[in-house]
C-alpha positions, 0 to 999 in steps of 0.5 A: 499500499503506497503512502496514498492509498494509506491516507485514504484509507485512514480517511474513510475508515475515520468516517466509518467509525464516526458516523456509524457512531452517530448513527447509533442515536440518530433514530432514537434522539428525538426520543431522548429529547422528548422523554428524559429533557425539561422542555423537550417536545417534538418542536424542541427535537425539530429545532435541535436539528434546525440549529445543526443545519443552519450553523453548519451551512452558514459556516462552511461556506465563508471557512472553505472558501478563505481558509480551507481552500487557501490552506495546504495542510487541510487535515489540519481543520479536519482534526479541530472540526472532528474533535469539536463533532466527538465532544458532543455526545458527552455534552448530550449525556450531561443534557438536564434541558434541552437547552444543552441540546441545542449548544451542543447541536451549535457545536456539532454544526461548526465542527461539521462546518469545519471537517466536512470541506476539508475531508471531501478536499482530502478525499479528491486528493487522495482519489486514484484519478482512474478509480474515482467512480468505484473508490466512491462507491466503496465509500459510501458502500462502507458508509452505508452498511455501517450506518444501518447496522447503526441504527439498529443497534443504537435503539437497541442499546438505548432499551437495554443500557439507556441513553447515557450509556449509549452516549459514552459508547458512541463518544468512545467509539467516534473517538476511535475514528478521531484516532485514525485522524491523528495517524492521517494529520502526523502523514501530513506533517511529515509531508509538510517538513519534507518541503512538498508544501513550500508555503506551508508554516513548517518550512517558513520557520526554515528560512 
């Protein structure tokens, strides 16, 4: 496996772990809000999703245009954004009212705004130009199957161990996905230090 394929594998594995972990709670998130939180209702469950999407959609455009696309070391933004994302399940654990969930959703949106554009940018860089369709199909199939399995398991786990334990499990699995990105970040950092990114801060320090 060459270095580019290794990076692509790390990128895909991270997404499988992180997306499947959040897939554990996606189908039952509204139930958690309605039945376990002060102020919880169908409306507040919908508002929680709205907050995530509004923050993500409004922030990712300027971030991707003025920062991510202009920075050679895109893995840095991916790691920063993913770190924010994996803190969200642990915030859910502490939630007693919907206000805490709203804060968590805003953090989730900000993390996604940083991570998603950087992830897709790196994915297109690492892809084999002759097999782009096939490699993307492998990625979407792997993620789709993982999330589908997680959707069932999440409901079952919530029934057996409860929501708080489930959120800890989600956080732990997401953290494993984050570790793959740390490995990717180290590979990208070595690339920057080697001089392959001439405008990177690492190389400017040498001058």
